[in-house]
N, CA, C and O atoms as a MOPAC input file, in Angstrom:
PM7 MOZYME 1SCF
protein

 N     78.25600 1  -103.50500 1  -205.54400 1
 C     79.43600 1  -103.20800 1  -206.30100 1
 C     80.54300 1  -104.18200 1  -205.89500 1
 O     81.08400 1  -104.03800 1  -204.79800 1
 N     80.90200 1  -105.15100 1  -206.71100 1
 C     81.88300 1  -106.17100 1  -206.35200 1
 C     83.26100 1  -105.60900 1  -206.01500 1
 O     83.93600 1  -106.15000 1  -205.14000 1
 N     83.69900 1  -104.54300 1  -206.68100 1
 C     85.01800 1  -103.96000 1  -206.42700 1
 C     85.16800 1  -103.56800 1  -204.96500 1
 O     86.20700 1  -103.83300 1  -204.36200 1
 N     84.15500 1  -102.94500 1  -204.38900 1
 C     84.23700 1  -102.51700 1  -203.00100 1
 C     84.32700 1  -103.69300 1  -202.04600 1
 O     85.03300 1  -103.61800 1  -201.04100 1
 N     83.62700 1  -104.77600 1  -202.34200 1
 C     83.66200 1  -105.95300 1  -201.48900 1
 C     85.03100 1  -106.63600 1  -201.54700 1
 O     85.47000 1  -107.22600 1  -200.56000 1
 N     85.69500 1  -106.56000 1  -202.68000 1
 C     86.98200 1  -107.21900 1  -202.86400 1
 C     88.14200 1  -106.37600 1  -202.32800 1
 O     89.18500 1  -106.91900 1  -201.96300 1
 N     87.97100 1  -105.08100 1  -202.28000 1
 C     89.05700 1  -104.17100 1  -201.91300 1
 C     89.69700 1  -104.48000 1  -200.55300 1
 O     90.92500 1  -104.52500 1  -200.48400 1
 N     88.94500 1  -104.69500 1  -199.47500 1
 C     89.59000 1  -104.99700 1  -198.18500 1
 C     90.46600 1  -106.25700 1  -198.26000 1
 O     91.54000 1  -106.30700 1  -197.66000 1
 N     90.00600 1  -107.25800 1  -198.98800 1
 C     90.78300 1  -108.48200 1  -199.16000 1
 C     92.08500 1  -108.18600 1  -199.91000 1
 O     93.15000 1  -108.67500 1  -199.53300 1
 N     91.99200 1  -107.38100 1  -200.97500 1
 C     93.17900 1  -107.03700 1  -201.76300 1
 C     94.17500 1  -106.25500 1  -200.91200 1
 O     95.37000 1  -106.55100 1  -200.92400 1
 N     93.68900 1  -105.26500 1  -200.17600 1
 C     94.57300 1  -104.45100 1  -199.34100 1
 C     95.23400 1  -105.32700 1  -198.27500 1
 O     96.42600 1  -105.17400 1  -198.00700 1
 N     94.48800 1  -106.22800 1  -197.67500 1
 C     95.05300 1  -107.13700 1  -196.67200 1
 C     96.17200 1  -107.98300 1  -197.28500 1
 O     97.22400 1  -108.15100 1  -196.66900 1
 N     95.95900 1  -108.51300 1  -198.48600 1
 C     96.97600 1  -109.33700 1  -199.13100 1
 C     98.19300 1  -108.52600 1  -199.55400 1
 O     99.31100 1  -109.04300 1  -199.56900 1
 N     97.98200 1  -107.25800 1  -199.89700 1
 C     99.10000 1  -106.42300 1  -200.33800 1
 C    100.00600 1  -106.01100 1  -199.18000 1
 O    101.05300 1  -105.40800 1  -199.41200 1
 N     99.63200 1  -106.31800 1  -197.95500 1
 C    100.52300 1  -106.06700 1  -196.82100 1
 C    101.71400 1  -107.02400 1  -196.85500 1
 O    102.74700 1  -106.76000 1  -196.24000 1
 N    101.56600 1  -108.12100 1  -197.56700 1
 C    102.66800 1  -109.05900 1  -197.77500 1
 C    103.53700 1  -108.50900 1  -198.90400 1
 O    103.04400 1  -108.33800 1  -200.01900 1
 N    104.82700 1  -108.22500 1  -198.64500 1
 C    105.67800 1  -107.61700 1  -199.67900 1
 C    105.76900 1  -108.42900 1  -200.96600 1
 O    105.83300 1  -107.85500 1  -202.05300 1
 N    105.77600 1  -109.75100 1  -200.85900 1
 C    105.84000 1  -110.57900 1  -202.06400 1
 C    104.57400 1  -110.44000 1  -202.90300 1
 O    104.63600 1  -110.40100 1  -204.13200 1
 N    103.43000 1  -110.36600 1  -202.23400 1
 C    102.16400 1  -110.18200 1  -202.95800 1
 C    102.12100 1  -108.80500 1  -203.60700 1
 O    101.69300 1  -108.66500 1  -204.75300 1
 N    102.56800 1  -107.78200 1  -202.86500 1
 C    102.56500 1  -106.42600 1  -203.41500 1
 C    103.50000 1  -106.33000 1  -204.62200 1
 O    103.16100 1  -105.70300 1  -205.62600 1
 N    104.66500 1  -106.94700 1  -204.52100 1
 C    105.61300 1  -106.92500 1  -205.64200 1
 C    105.02700 1  -107.63500 1  -206.85800 1
 O    105.16100 1  -107.14800 1  -207.98100 1
 N    104.38300 1  -108.77700 1  -206.64800 1
 C    103.77100 1  -109.51100 1  -207.76000 1
 C    102.63500 1  -108.70600 1  -208.39100 1
 O    102.47000 1  -108.71300 1  -209.61100 1
 N    101.86200 1  -108.02000 1  -207.56700 1
 C    100.75400 1  -107.18000 1  -208.04300 1
 C    101.28100 1  -106.06300 1  -208.93300 1
 O    100.77300 1  -105.85800 1  -210.03500 1
 N    102.29300 1  -105.34000 1  -208.46800 1
 C    102.86500 1  -104.25100 1  -209.26500 1
 C    103.52800 1  -104.78400 1  -210.53300 1
 O    103.42400 1  -104.17300 1  -211.59700 1
 N    104.20500 1  -105.91600 1  -210.41800 1
 C    104.84600 1  -106.51700 1  -211.59500 1
 C    103.80300 1  -106.88300 1  -212.64200 1
 O    104.01600 1  -106.66200 1  -213.83400 1
 N    102.67800 1  -107.44100 1  -212.20600 1
 C    101.61700 1  -107.81100 1  -213.14800 1
 C    101.04800 1  -106.57700 1  -213.84300 1
 O    100.75800 1  -106.61700 1  -215.03800 1
 N    100.89000 1  -105.49400 1  -213.10800 1
 C    100.38100 1  -104.26100 1  -213.70900 1
 C    101.36900 1  -103.72800 1  -214.73200 1
 O    100.97200 1  -103.33000 1  -215.82800 1
 N    102.65100 1  -103.71500 1  -214.38800 1
 C    103.68200 1  -103.20200 1  -215.30000 1
 C    103.88400 1  -104.11200 1  -216.50800 1
 O    104.31100 1  -103.64800 1  -217.56600 1
 N    103.58200 1  -105.40000 1  -216.36100 1
 C    103.81500 1  -106.35700 1  -217.44000 1
 C    102.66400 1  -106.44700 1  -218.43400 1
 O    102.77400 1  -107.14100 1  -219.44500 1
 N    101.57000 1  -105.76000 1  -218.16000 1
 C    100.43500 1  -105.79600 1  -219.09500 1
 C    100.90800 1  -105.37200 1  -220.46700 1
 O    101.49000 1  -104.29900 1  -220.62700 1
 N    100.66500 1  -106.19400 1  -221.43700 1
 C    101.15400 1  -105.90200 1  -222.78900 1
 C     99.96700 1  -105.79400 1  -223.73400 1
 O     99.68600 1  -106.70600 1  -224.51200 1
 N     99.27900 1  -104.66700 1  -223.65300 1
 C     98.13800 1  -104.46500 1  -224.53000 1
 C     98.44000 1  -103.40900 1  -225.57700 1
 O     97.53400 1  -102.89400 1  -226.23300 1
 N     99.73000 1  -103.08700 1  -225.73100 1
 C    100.11600 1  -102.12200 1  -226.74600 1
 C    100.09300 1  -100.68300 1  -226.28500 1
 O    100.61400 1   -99.80600 1  -226.97400 1
 N     99.49600 1  -100.42200 1  -225.12900 1
 C     99.43800 1   -99.05500 1  -224.63600 1
 C     99.46800 1   -99.09100 1  -223.11500 1
 O     98.56700 1   -99.64600 1  -222.48500 1
 N    100.48900 1   -98.50800 1  -222.53300 1
 C    100.63600 1   -98.48600 1  -221.08800 1
 C     99.48700 1   -97.69900 1  -220.46500 1
 O     99.12300 1   -96.62800 1  -220.95100 1
 N     98.93100 1   -98.22900 1  -219.40700 1
 C     97.79800 1   -97.58800 1  -218.74800 1
 C     98.25100 1   -96.92300 1  -217.45800 1
 O     98.33700 1   -97.57800 1  -216.41900 1
 N     98.53900 1   -95.63100 1  -217.51600 1
 C     99.02000 1   -94.89300 1  -216.34800 1
 C     98.01300 1   -94.94700 1  -215.20200 1
 O     98.40000 1   -95.09900 1  -214.04300 1
 N     96.72700 1   -94.82400 1  -215.51800 1
 C     95.70700 1   -94.84500 1  -214.47300 1
 C     95.68000 1   -96.14800 1  -213.70300 1
 O     95.45800 1   -96.15700 1  -212.49200 1
 N     95.90800 1   -97.25100 1  -214.40500 1
 C     95.92900 1   -98.55700 1  -213.75500 1
 C     97.12300 1   -98.66600 1  -212.81000 1
 O     96.99200 1   -99.17800 1  -211.69800 1
 N     98.28500 1   -98.18500 1  -213.24600 1
 C     99.46000 1   -98.19100 1  -212.38400 1
 C     99.24600 1   -97.26600 1  -211.18900 1
 O     99.61700 1   -97.60400 1  -210.06500 1
 N     98.66200 1   -96.12500 1  -211.42600 1
 C     98.39700 1   -95.17900 1  -210.34400 1
 C     97.48300 1   -95.81000 1  -209.29200 1
 O     97.71100 1   -95.64600 1  -208.09300 1
 N     96.46000 1   -96.52100 1  -209.73100 1
 C     95.54300 1   -97.18900 1  -208.80100 1
 C     96.26100 1   -98.30100 1  -208.02700 1
 O     96.04300 1   -98.46800 1  -206.82700 1
 N     97.11800 1   -99.06000 1  -208.72300 1
 C     97.85900 1  -100.13500 1  -208.06200 1
 C     98.82200 1   -99.56700 1  -207.01800 1
 O     98.94300 1  -100.11400 1  -205.92200 1
 N     99.50500 1   -98.47300 1  -207.35500 1
 C    100.40300 1   -97.84200 1  -206.38800 1
 C     99.63100 1   -97.31500 1  -205.17500 1
 O    100.10900 1   -97.40100 1  -204.04300 1
 N     98.44300 1   -96.77500 1  -205.41800 1
 C     97.60400 1   -96.30700 1  -204.30900 1
 C     97.18900 1   -97.47000 1  -203.41400 1
 O     97.16400 1   -97.33500 1  -202.19100 1
 N     96.86100 1   -98.61800 1  -204.02300 1
 C     96.50600 1   -99.80900 1  -203.24400 1
 C     97.67200 1  -100.24700 1  -202.36500 1
 O     97.49200 1  -100.52700 1  -201.18000 1
 N     98.87200 1  -100.30600 1  -202.94900 1
 C    100.04800 1  -100.74500 1  -202.19500 1
 C    100.38200 1   -99.72600 1  -201.10600 1
 O    100.73000 1  -100.10200 1  -199.98600 1
 N    100.27600 1   -98.44500 1  -201.43400 1
 C    100.54200 1   -97.42300 1  -200.41400 1
 C     99.55500 1   -97.56000 1  -199.26100 1
 O     99.94100 1   -97.44500 1  -198.09800 1
 N     98.29200 1   -97.80300 1  -199.57200 1
 C     97.30300 1   -97.99100 1  -198.50500 1
 C     97.66200 1   -99.19900 1  -197.64400 1
 O     97.55300 1   -99.14200 1  -196.42000 1
 N     98.08900 1  -100.29400 1  -198.27800 1
 C     98.45400 1  -101.49500 1  -197.53600 1
 C     99.67500 1  -101.24900 1  -196.64500 1
 O     99.73100 1  -101.73200 1  -195.51400 1
 N    100.64600 1  -100.50100 1  -197.15900 1
 C    101.89100 1  -100.26400 1  -196.42400 1
 C    101.72500 1   -99.21500 1  -195.34100 1
 O    102.21300 1   -99.39700 1  -194.22500 1
 N    101.04200 1   -98.11700 1  -195.65000 1
 C    100.98000 1   -96.98200 1  -194.72200 1
 C     99.66400 1   -96.86200 1  -193.97000 1
 O     99.60400 1   -96.20000 1  -192.93400 1
 N     98.61400 1   -97.48800 1  -194.47100 1
 C     97.29100 1   -97.34800 1  -193.87500 1
 C     96.55600 1   -96.12100 1  -194.37000 1
 O     95.41100 1   -95.89700 1  -193.97900 1
 N     97.18500 1   -95.31400 1  -195.22700 1
 C     96.53900 1   -94.12300 1  -195.77900 1
 C     95.61300 1   -94.51600 1  -196.91300 1
 O     96.04000 1   -95.15800 1  -197.87200 1
 N     94.35500 1   -94.13900 1  -196.81100 1
 C     93.41700 1   -94.41000 1  -197.89300 1
 C     93.58900 1   -93.36000 1  -198.97900 1
 O     94.07600 1   -92.26400 1  -198.70300 1
 N     93.19100 1   -93.68000 1  -200.23200 1
 C     93.30800 1   -92.68900 1  -201.30100 1
 C     92.62200 1   -91.36600 1  -200.96700 1
 O     93.07500 1   -90.30800 1  -201.40400 1
 N     91.53900 1   -91.41500 1  -200.20000 1
 C     90.81500 1   -90.20700 1  -199.84400 1
 C     91.59500 1   -89.35600 1  -198.84800 1
 O     91.41300 1   -88.14000 1  -198.79600 1
 N     92.47500 1   -89.99800 1  -198.04400 1
 C     93.18600 1   -89.25500 1  -197.00500 1
 C     94.54700 1   -88.75200 1  -197.46400 1
 O     95.26900 1   -88.12400 1  -196.69000 1
 N     94.90300 1   -89.02100 1  -198.70900 1
 C     96.21300 1   -88.59300 1  -199.19900 1
 C     96.08000 1   -88.10300 1  -200.63000 1
 O     95.02300 1   -88.21700 1  -201.25000 1
 N     97.15800 1   -87.56200 1  -201.13100 1
 C     97.15400 1   -87.10100 1  -202.52400 1
 C     96.97700 1   -88.31700 1  -203.42100 1
 O     97.80800 1   -89.22500 1  -203.40500 1
 N     95.91800 1   -88.34200 1  -204.19100 1
 C     95.59700 1   -89.51600 1  -205.00300 1
 C     96.33000 1   -89.53600 1  -206.33800 1
 O     96.30500 1   -90.55300 1  -207.03200 1
 N     96.97100 1   -88.45600 1  -206.70900 1
 C     97.65800 1   -88.43300 1  -208.00100 1
 C     99.14500 1   -88.68300 1  -207.78900 1
 O     99.93800 1   -87.74300 1  -207.72700 1
 N     99.51300 1   -89.94300 1  -207.67800 1
 C    100.88900 1   -90.30900 1  -207.36500 1
 C    101.86700 1   -89.98600 1  -208.48700 1
 O    103.01300 1   -89.62400 1  -208.21900 1
 N    101.43800 1   -90.10900 1  -209.72100 1
 C    102.35100 1   -89.91900 1  -210.84800 1
 C    102.12300 1   -88.60800 1  -211.57400 1
 O    102.76700 1   -88.35000 1  -212.59100 1
 N    101.22500 1   -87.77600 1  -211.08000 1
 C    100.94300 1   -86.51300 1  -211.73800 1
 C    101.09700 1   -85.37300 1  -210.74500 1
 O    101.31900 1   -85.59500 1  -209.55400 1
 N    100.97900 1   -84.17400 1  -211.23900 1
 C    101.03100 1   -83.01900 1  -210.36900 1
 C    102.42300 1   -82.66900 1  -209.90000 1
 O    102.58600 1   -82.03700 1  -208.85700 1
 N    103.43000 1   -83.07000 1  -210.65400 1
 C    104.80000 1   -82.78300 1  -210.28600 1
 C    105.59700 1   -82.41800 1  -211.52400 1
 O    105.23700 1   -82.79900 1  -212.63800 1
 N    106.66800 1   -81.68800 1  -211.32900 1
 C    107.53800 1   -81.29700 1  -212.44700 1
 C    108.47100 1   -82.43700 1  -212.85300 1
 O    109.04800 1   -82.41000 1  -213.94000 1
 N    108.62000 1   -83.42500 1  -211.99300 1
 C    109.54800 1   -84.51900 1  -212.26800 1
 C    109.02700 1   -85.41300 1  -213.40000 1
 O    107.81800 1   -85.56200 1  -213.57600 1
 N    109.95800 1   -86.00800 1  -214.16900 1
 C    109.52600 1   -87.00300 1  -215.15600 1
 C    108.83800 1   -88.17300 1  -214.43900 1
 O    109.20500 1   -88.52400 1  -213.31800 1
 N    107.85000 1   -88.76200 1  -215.08900 1
 C    107.05200 1   -89.82500 1  -214.46600 1
 C    107.91200 1   -90.98700 1  -213.98200 1
 O    107.63800 1   -91.54400 1  -212.91800 1
 N    108.94600 1   -91.36900 1  -214.73400 1
 C    109.76500 1   -92.51400 1  -214.31900 1
 C    110.53000 1   -92.18300 1  -213.04800 1
 O    110.68500 1   -93.04600 1  -212.18400 1
 N    111.01500 1   -90.94100 1  -212.91200 1
 C    111.70800 1   -90.54700 1  -211.68400 1
 C    110.76400 1   -90.61400 1  -210.49600 1
 O    111.12900 1   -91.09800 1  -209.42500 1
 N    109.55300 1   -90.12800 1  -210.69400 1
 C    108.55200 1   -90.15000 1  -209.62600 1
 C    108.18700 1   -91.58800 1  -209.26900 1
 O    108.04500 1   -91.91900 1  -208.09100 1
 N    108.03500 1   -92.44000 1  -210.27300 1
 C    107.72400 1   -93.84900 1  -210.03200 1
 C    108.82700 1   -94.49900 1  -209.19900 1
 O    108.53700 1   -95.21700 1  -208.24200 1
 N    110.07400 1   -94.25700 1  -209.55000 1
 C    111.19100 1   -94.84000 1  -208.80700 1
 C    111.20300 1   -94.35200 1  -207.35700 1
 O    111.49300 1   -95.13100 1  -206.44900 1
 N    110.89400 1   -93.08200 1  -207.13000 1
 C    110.83300 1   -92.54400 1  -205.76900 1
 C    109.71100 1   -93.20000 1  -204.96300 1
 O    109.89000 1   -93.54600 1  -203.79500 1
 N    108.56400 1   -93.36300 1  -205.60000 1
 C    107.42000 1   -93.98000 1  -204.90700 1
 C    107.73700 1   -95.42400 1  -204.55900 1
 O    107.50100 1   -95.85800 1  -203.43100 1
 N    108.27100 1   -96.17300 1  -205.52100 1
 C    108.61700 1   -97.56400 1  -205.25500 1
 C    109.64000 1   -97.66400 1  -204.13100 1
 O    109.51400 1   -98.51700 1  -203.25200 1
 N    110.64800 1   -96.80100 1  -204.15200 1
 C    111.66500 1   -96.79900 1  -203.10500 1
 C    111.04100 1   -96.51900 1  -201.74500 1
 O    111.36500 1   -97.19300 1  -200.76700 1
 N    110.15400 1   -95.53800 1  -201.66900 1
 C    109.50500 1   -95.19900 1  -200.40400 1
 C    108.64400 1   -96.34400 1  -199.87800 1
 O    108.47800 1   -96.50100 1  -198.66800 1
 N    108.10100 1   -97.13800 1  -200.78900 1
 C    107.27300 1   -98.28300 1  -200.39000 1
 C    108.10600 1   -99.53700 1  -200.12500 1
 O    107.58000 1  -100.56000 1  -199.68600 1
 N    109.41500 1   -99.44900 1  -200.39900 1
 C    110.29700 1  -100.58900 1  -200.14900 1
 C    110.45300 1  -101.52900 1  -201.33000 1
 O    110.75400 1  -102.70900 1  -201.15200 1
 N    110.25000 1  -101.01000 1  -202.54200 1
 C    110.37000 1  -101.82700 1  -203.74800 1
 C    111.37000 1  -101.19700 1  -204.70200 1
 O    111.77400 1  -100.04700 1  -204.52800 1
 N    111.76200 1  -101.96200 1  -205.70900 1
 C    112.62000 1  -101.44400 1  -206.76700 1
 C    112.10500 1  -101.94700 1  -208.10000 1
 O    111.42300 1  -102.96900 1  -208.17300 1
 N    112.43500 1  -101.22200 1  -209.14200 1
 C    112.02000 1  -101.59300 1  -210.48800 1
 C    113.04900 1  -102.56300 1  -211.06100 1
 O    114.25300 1  -102.32300 1  -210.96400 1
 N    112.58400 1  -103.64000 1  -211.64800 1
 C    113.45700 1  -104.64000 1  -212.25400 1
 C    113.03200 1  -104.85900 1  -213.69200 1
 O    111.84100 1  -104.89000 1  -213.99900 1
 N    113.99500 1  -105.00700 1  -214.56000 1
 C    113.72700 1  -105.26900 1  -215.96900 1
 C    114.19900 1  -106.68100 1  -216.28500 1
 O    115.33400 1  -107.05000 1  -215.98500 1
 N    113.31100 1  -107.46900 1  -216.89600 1
 C    113.66000 1  -108.83400 1  -217.28900 1
 C    113.26900 1  -109.03600 1  -218.74600 1
 O    112.36300 1  -108.36500 1  -219.23900 1
 N    113.94300 1  -109.95600 1  -219.44500 1
 C    113.56300 1  -110.21200 1  -220.83600 1
 C    112.17400 1  -110.84900 1  -220.90800 1
 O    111.78100 1  -111.62100 1  -220.03400 1
 N    111.44700 1  -110.51000 1  -221.96100 1
 C    110.17500 1  -111.18100 1  -222.21000 1
 C    110.46500 1  -112.62600 1  -222.59100 1
 O    111.60500 1  -112.97200 1  -222.90300 1
 N    109.45800 1  -113.45300 1  -222.56800 1
 C    109.65800 1  -114.86400 1  -222.86400 1
 C    109.99900 1  -115.13000 1  -224.32500 1
 O    110.56600 1  -116.17100 1  -224.65600 1
 N    109.65000 1  -114.18000 1  -225.20500 1
 C    109.96000 1  -114.38800 1  -226.61900 1
 C    111.46100 1  -114.25300 1  -226.86100 1
 O    112.18200 1  -113.71100 1  -226.02300 1
 N    111.91700 1  -114.73300 1  -227.97300 1
 C    113.33600 1  -114.72800 1  -228.30400 1
 C    113.86800 1  -113.29300 1  -228.36900 1
 O    113.45200 1  -112.50900 1  -229.22300 1
 N    114.77300 1  -112.96300 1  -227.47900 1
 C    115.31600 1  -111.61500 1  -227.36400 1
 C    116.07600 1  -111.20300 1  -228.62400 1
 O    115.99900 1  -110.04600 1  -229.03800 1
 N    116.80100 1  -112.12600 1  -229.23100 1
 C    117.62400 1  -111.80700 1  -230.39600 1
 C    116.82500 1  -111.61200 1  -231.67200 1
 O    117.38100 1  -111.15500 1  -232.67100 1
 N    115.54700 1  -111.94100 1  -231.67400 1
 C    114.76500 1  -111.87000 1  -232.90500 1
 C    114.24000 1  -110.46600 1  -233.19600 1
 O    113.64000 1  -110.25100 1  -234.24900 1
 N    114.44700 1  -109.51600 1  -232.30300 1
 C    113.94900 1  -108.15100 1  -232.51200 1
 C    114.84100 1  -107.39800 1  -233.49100 1
 O    116.06900 1  -107.45400 1  -233.42200 1
 N    114.19300 1  -106.70700 1  -234.38600 1
 C    114.96500 1  -105.85800 1  -235.29600 1
 C    115.05100 1  -104.46300 1  -234.70700 1
 O    114.23200 1  -104.08700 1  -233.86900 1
 N    116.02800 1  -103.70300 1  -235.13700 1
 C    116.19500 1  -102.34900 1  -234.61700 1
 C    114.98300 1  -101.47500 1  -234.91900 1
 O    114.71300 1  -100.53000 1  -234.17800 1
 N    114.25500 1  -101.76500 1  -235.98100 1
 C    113.08300 1  -100.95700 1  -236.31100 1
 C    111.93700 1  -101.15500 1  -235.32200 1
 O    111.00400 1  -100.35200 1  -235.29400 1
 N    111.99300 1  -102.21700 1  -234.50800 1
 C    110.94300 1  -102.47700 1  -233.51800 1
 C    111.20200 1  -101.77000 1  -232.19300 1
 O    110.33500 1  -101.77300 1  -231.32000 1
 N    112.36400 1  -101.17100 1  -232.02700 1
 C    112.73600 1  -100.58000 1  -230.75800 1
 C    112.52500 1   -99.06600 1  -230.82800 1
 O    113.23400 1   -98.37600 1  -231.56100 1
 N    111.55300 1   -98.54400 1  -230.06800 1
 C    111.29600 1   -97.09600 1  -230.08800 1
 C    112.34900 1   -96.35700 1  -229.29700 1
 O    112.40700 1   -96.48700 1  -228.07400 1
 N    113.18400 1   -95.58200 1  -229.96900 1
 C    114.24400 1   -94.85600 1  -229.28900 1
 C    113.82200 1   -93.46800 1  -228.87300 1
 O    114.45000 1   -92.86700 1  -228.00100 1
 N    112.78300 1   -92.95100 1  -229.47300 1
 C    112.27600 1   -91.62500 1  -229.11900 1
 C    110.92900 1   -91.76300 1  -228.44600 1
 O    110.11600 1   -92.59100 1  -228.85900 1
 N    110.67300 1   -90.96800 1  -227.41400 1
 C    109.36600 1   -91.04000 1  -226.74500 1
 C    108.23200 1   -90.68800 1  -227.70500 1
 O    108.40700 1   -89.93200 1  -228.66100 1
 N    107.06600 1   -91.26200 1  -227.41600 1
 C    105.87600 1   -90.94600 1  -228.22700 1
 C    105.53400 1   -89.47500 1  -228.06200 1
 O    105.67700 1   -88.91300 1  -226.97600 1
 N    105.09000 1   -88.86400 1  -229.12600 1
 C    104.69900 1   -87.44800 1  -229.05400 1
 C    103.25600 1   -87.32100 1  -228.66700 1
 O    102.74200 1   -86.20800 1  -228.55400 1

């Protein structure tokens, strides 16, 4: 199973804060039309393991679920505890070219 062989290397590299930040940024920047909560949850678990030494098996594995808090609040708390913050930057495409009809103001049902 290649994933298992690569995991120790990934965890070792994620001990570097710049690498961990780039890893989380890449996960959050995935633009496939549908945000993948499970992928973010796995990435946060990887970074938590690198920072704290806690393996997913030794801690609560559902970082973004199992709580009454909104997911974004929980995400911000987790990032803060790991020593990171959420940053928003413009996409590379022309920012002014978006029409108001392209901006979802209400959460998906």
